[in-house]
C-alpha positions, 0 to 999 in steps of 0.5 A, a space after each residue: 430710764 426714760 426720764 434719766 435720758 430726757 434729764 440728760 438731754 435737757 441738761 446738755 441743752 442748757 449748757 447753751 446759754 447764748 440768746 441766739 442759740 436759745 432762740 433757735 431752740 425756741 424757734 424749732 419748737 415753734 416749727 414743730 409745734 405749728 406744723 403738727 397743729 397745722 396737719 391736725 387742724 387740716 384733718 379736723 377741718 376736712 373730716 368735721 367741718 367748720 361748725 365742730 371746730 367753732 365750737 372747739 374755739 367757743 370752748 377755748 375761749 371760755 376756758 381762757 376767761 376762767 384760766 385768767 381768773 385762776 392765774 390772777 397775773 401771778 404767773 407772770 409776776 413769779 416768773 419776774 421775781 424769780 428771774 431776779 435771783 433774789 428769794 426764789 423759794 420763797 416767791 415761788 412758794 407764795 405763788 403756789 399758795 396764791 394760785 390754789 386760792 384763785 383756783 377756788 374762786 375761779 370755780 366758785 365763779 364757774 358754778 355761779 355763772 353756770 346758769 348763764 353759760 347756756 352754750 356750754 351747759 347744753 352742749 355738755 361741756 360743763 364738766 370738761 371745762 372744770 377739768 381743763 381749768 384744773 390741769 391748766 392750773 397744774 400746767 401753768 404753775 409748774 411752767 412758771 417755776 421753770 421759765 422763771 429759772 430761765 430754763 428755756 430748753 426745759 420749757 420749750 421741750 415740755 411744751 412740745 411734749 404737751 402739744 404732741 400728747 394732746 394732738 395725739 389724743 384728738 386725732 385719735 378721738 376724732 378718728 374714732 368718732 368722738 368729734 368735739 369730745 375727742 378734741 377737748 379730751 386731748 386738750 386736757 391731756 396735753 395740759 396734764 402731760 405738760 404739768 407733770 414734765 415741768 414738775 420734774 425740772 423745778 430746782 425750787 423748794 417749798 419754804 415758808 414765806 411772809 406778807 412781804 412776799 405776797 405784797 411784792 407779787 401782788 404789786 406786779 400781778 395786778 398790772 400783769 392780770 390787767 394787761 393779760 385781761 386786755 390781751 384775752 380781749 384780742 384773742 377771744 372777743 372776736 370769737 365769742 361775738 362772731 359766735 353771738 352775732 354769726 354762727 359756730 361755722 363762721 367762728 371756725 372759718 375766722 379762726 382757721 384763717 387766723 390760725 393760717 397767719 400764725 405762722 408769721 409769728 414763729 420768730 416773734 414768739 421764740 425771741 420773746 420767751 428767750 428775751 423776757 427773762 434777759 431783759 428783766 436782768 438787764 433792766 435790774 443791772 441797768 444795762 439799757 444799751 444791751 436791751 436796746 440792741 437786743 430789741 432792735 435785733 428782735 425786730 429785724 429777726 421777726 420781720 425776716 419771717 412775717 413780712 414774706 409770709 404776709 406777701 405770699 399770703 395775699 397772693 395764695 390765700 384762696 388755694 391755701 385755705 382750699 386745699 388746706 382746710 377744704 372748700 367751705 373755709 375759702 370764704 375767709 379769704 377776705 379776713 386772711 388778708 387782713 389778719 396777715 397784715 395784723 401779724 406784721 403789726 403784732 411783731 411790735 406790739 408783742 415785743 413792745 408789751 414784753 419789754 415793758 413788763 420785763 422792765 417791771 413797767 406793767 402799768 404801761 403795758 396795761 394803759 396801751 393794752 386797755 385802750 386797745 382792748 376797749 376799742 377792738 370790743 367796740 369796733 367788733 360789735 360795730 363791724 360784725 353785723 355789717 361786715 361778718 368775719 371781715 369786720 372782726 378782721 379789721 377790728 383786731 388789726 386796727 386795734 392791734 396797730 393802736 396797741 403798738 403805737 401806744 406802746 411804742 411812745 411808752 417804751 421809748 421813754 425808757 429805751 431808745 426804740 428803733 428798727 435796723 434800717 438797712 436789714 429790714 429795707 432788704 426784707 421788704 425788698 426781697 419779700 416784694 421780688 418774691 411777691 412778684 415771682 409768686 404772681 408771675 408763676 400763679 398766672 402762667 401755672 395756676 394752683 390747680 392741685 396741692 402739689 403745684 401749690 407746694 411747688 409754688 410756695 417753695 419756689 417763693 421761698 427760694 426767691 426770697 431767701 436768695 434775694 435777701 442774702 444778695 442784698 444783705 450778706 450781713 444777714 446771711 453771715 449772722 444766720 449761717 453762724 447762728 446755725 453753726 454755733 447751734 451745731 446744725 449743718 450749713 452748706 460751705 459752697 453758699 459762702 462763695 455766693 453771699 459773702 
């Protein structure tokens, strides 16, 4: 009965096909997931401290490596092929066969590398790592099938339920005193829940396939795999090298600061997940003008959130870390400031790389990512021993800027890439006005408790919103119409002030 009701709900979601509406679905999911993840991490940080969190983040780094081996880039390749609409069943069947083969290879590599994984083996984490890779393969395989069909509502709902399942187990495990074991158990259960949910909504069947289908996936997955490897460097090299040169506690402090900045990526990730299959189809149809317009709009919507988040974080970083994570985590304030700037750069890098892959140019995204990944490793090795976790933040931000710049020039050869100057200028100016307001409030009424901090953040949000809608009524109308088209409420009296 519950499954039938969920199926009906998801079907209603999928009747809305407009990109804007699907972006709202994705954005709502991102907000729900991130806020829940934040609250859970705050609890873990206050009860377990940075060392336990650092151990968990190191485990996740190793998981990322072996999950990449098990995927081999075929997840992104099959999404691309299925989204093109031709021979979907054949490509999906070939993908599953390849995924099983790579899973066996990943396990073989893991067992061969076991004597060298001292941290994992000595902490008793080898078996959990195996279980995580196994359940991760189920999750990723089913997700690729659903996402490739353009079912954004289902993919986001499945991600949401998977995430909540993980958090429930993790919080319960930590509360019962299992510490790191509770965190790992929740992660594994969450992957299993997501895989089962996605499997119920795949309208694809297993059929026979030929070498041609495998060759087609291989031609695309090779570059996806290499690009994913470069992206993995960005996400784990700092963690592994901080753990090598410093301590697990430093890993926990650094990753807490990075997590706090992730709120700036809400819109970017929401738009990326919606635009990828759309740009893929437009590319096949040769509709370059539509790609150009959508990408420019995506930059604007992404900066709409990332710029004010960065400005607010630069001013309120210390009290945010103190009240949300604990006194031990305030040592990450310097890294936080740099990582906030990095998230603005991430807007361009993320959407540019996504566009290159969607337009069947994975070799171009690989070039940009490879150069940046090598630079990231070199800078981390050179800066972490000297500057600590601030060095890791500098290495990540600088190498990401290089990635974004190279991707821009490669993408510009295919699509005229640009930003919408008026709305982006309004966003920057409004964020500046907000920053002045927050700074004055922080000077006159310092955030001496969590309640005062929340009040300052709320006032800052109000200042930014009013300033932006006043400077650019077009943004106000677009956001209003988007919310209304999705069926959400909107105060009519606001029209008197901003239209």
